[in-house]
C-alpha positions in Angstrom: -4.5 3.6 3.6 -5.9 0.5 5.1 -5.8 1.2 8.9 -6.8 -2.3 9.7 -3.7 -3.8 8.0 -0.9 -1.3 8.5 0.8 -0.6 11.8 1.2 3.1 12.7 4.9 2.8 13.4 5.7 3.0 9.6 3.9 6.3 8.9 6.8 8.8 9.0 9.2 6.8 6.8 6.3 5.9 4.5 5.2 9.6 4.0 8.9 10.5 3.3 9.1 7.8 0.7 5.7 8.8 -0.9 7.0 12.4 -1.2 9.8 11.2 -3.5 7.2 10.3 -6.1 5.1 13.5 -5.9 2.9 15.5 -3.6 0.0 13.6 -2.0 -3.1 15.7 -2.4 -5.6 13.3 -0.9 -4.5 11.5 2.3 -7.0 9.2 3.9 -6.9 6.2 6.2 -9.8 3.9 6.5 -10.8 1.9 9.6 -13.3 1.4 12.4 -12.0 4.1 14.7 -14.1 2.8 17.6 -11.8 -0.2 17.8 -9.1 0.1 20.5 -6.2 -1.1 18.3 -6.6 2.0 16.1 -6.3 4.5 19.0 -2.6 4.9 18.6 -3.1 6.4 15.1 -4.7 9.7 16.4 -1.6 11.7 17.1 0.1 10.4 13.9 -2.8 11.4 11.8 -2.8 14.9 13.1 1.0 15.3 12.6 0.7 14.1 9.0 -2.6 15.8 7.9 -4.2 12.4 7.2 -8.0 12.3 7.2 -9.4 9.3 9.1 -12.4 7.8 7.4 -14.8 6.0 9.7 -16.1 2.6 8.5 -18.0 0.6 11.0 -17.7 -3.2 11.0 -21.3 -4.1 10.4 -20.6 -7.9 10.6 -17.7 -10.0 11.7 -15.6 -11.5 8.9 -16.6 -8.9 6.3 -14.2 -6.1 5.4 -16.3 -3.0 5.0 -13.1 -0.9 5.3 -11.8 -2.4 2.0 -15.1 -1.7 0.2 -15.1 1.9 1.3 -11.5 2.4 0.2 -12.2 0.9 -3.2 -15.3 3.0 -3.8 -13.5 6.2 -2.8 -10.6 5.3 -5.1 -12.9 4.8 -8.0 -14.6 8.1 -7.3 -11.2 9.8 -7.2 -10.2 8.1 -10.5 -13.3 9.4 -12.2 -12.8 12.9 -10.9 -9.8 13.2 -13.2 -7.8 15.2 -10.6 -4.9 12.9 -9.8 -2.0 11.4 -11.8 -1.5 8.3 -9.6 -2.5 6.4 -6.5 -0.7 5.1 -3.4 -2.4 2.0 -2.0 -1.2 1.2 1.5 -2.2 -2.3 2.7 -0.8 -5.8 3.2 -4.1 -7.2 1.9 -4.6 -8.9 -1.5 -8.1 -7.5 -1.7 -6.7 -4.4 -3.5 -5.2 -6.4 -6.4 -8.2 -5.8 -8.7 -8.3 -2.1 -7.7 -4.6 -1.7 -8.6 -5.1 -3.4 -11.9 -8.1 -1.2 -12.7 -6.3 2.0 -11.8 -3.4 1.1 -14.0 -5.8 0.2 -16.9 -7.0 3.8 -16.6 -3.5 5.1 -17.1 -2.7 5.9 -13.5 0.5 5.0 -11.8 0.0 2.8 -8.7 2.5 2.7 -5.8 1.9 0.0 -3.3 3.1 -0.1 0.3 2.8 -3.0 2.6 4.5 -5.4 4.9 6.5 -8.4 3.7 3.5 -10.6 4.4 1.7 -8.9 1.4 0.5 -11.5 -1.1 2.3 -11.5 -4.5 -0.8 -10.7 -6.6 -1.1 -7.3 -5.0 2.6 -6.7 -5.2 2.8 -7.3 -9.0 -0.4 -5.4 -9.6 1.3 -2.2 -8.6 3.8 -0.3 -10.8 6.1 -0.2 -7.8 5.7 -1.9 -4.4 7.7 -0.8 -1.3 8.0 -3.0 1.7 7.4 -1.0 4.9 10.0 -3.0 6.8 12.8 -1.7 4.6 11.8 1.9 5.3 11.9 1.4 9.0 15.6 0.5 9.5 16.4 0.6 13.2 19.8 1.9 14.2 22.0 -0.9 15.5 25.1 -0.1 17.5 28.2 -0.9 15.5 30.5 -3.6 16.9 34.0 -3.1 15.8 34.7 -2.5 12.1 32.3 -5.1 10.8 30.0 -3.8 8.2 26.6 -5.3 8.1 25.3 -6.2 4.7 22.0 -4.7 3.9 19.3 -7.2 3.0 18.6 -7.6 -0.7 14.9 -6.9 -1.0 14.8 -6.5 -4.7 15.2 -10.2 -5.6 12.5 -11.5 -7.9 11.5 -15.0 -6.8 10.4 -17.7 -9.3 6.9 -17.4 -7.9 6.8 -13.7 -8.8 8.2 -14.4 -12.3 5.5 -17.0 -12.9 2.8 -14.6 -11.6 4.1 -11.9 -14.0 4.2 -14.3 -16.9 0.6 -15.4 -16.3 -0.5 -11.8 -15.9 1.0 -10.7 -19.2 -0.4 -13.8 -21.0 -3.9 -13.1 -19.5 -3.7 -9.4 -20.6 -2.4 -10.1 -24.1 -4.7 -10.0 -27.1 -4.4 -10.8 -30.7 -2.2 -7.7 -31.3 0.3 -8.8 -28.6 
């Protein structure tokens, strides 16, 4: 989990969703835990047995957290002890990682906010928007039924991205 790019308010619903696909054996969240904006994670991490990984921001503008997460994911891949990965971020920096994990035969589930760039979304076997997991209860007014938002629509932009990805991966054998 990319603690710098995921709000803590989604964690319960996200963990419930992840458990539908299997039992998470390695649960880590990466960030610079000396930063005040990450302080609200402490209780949530304890409640969900998530291991916080400290990654200092050595310079501004560089994302050391992403690098640490990618290195650890590759170490886990080569350990051979997992069947799949869950990448939690709204950051396109994990697109290449998702592609690489899939090339190694691992299933990749992505979780992120609706602002997540399309390349990361399509690089995952399945991508779940955090906003749809966190549906707030609204008081009903009369007998009117509210229509649920359709989040599974594939936009022309995503179709073009998929087509270009398939074309780029295709070789002489198809």
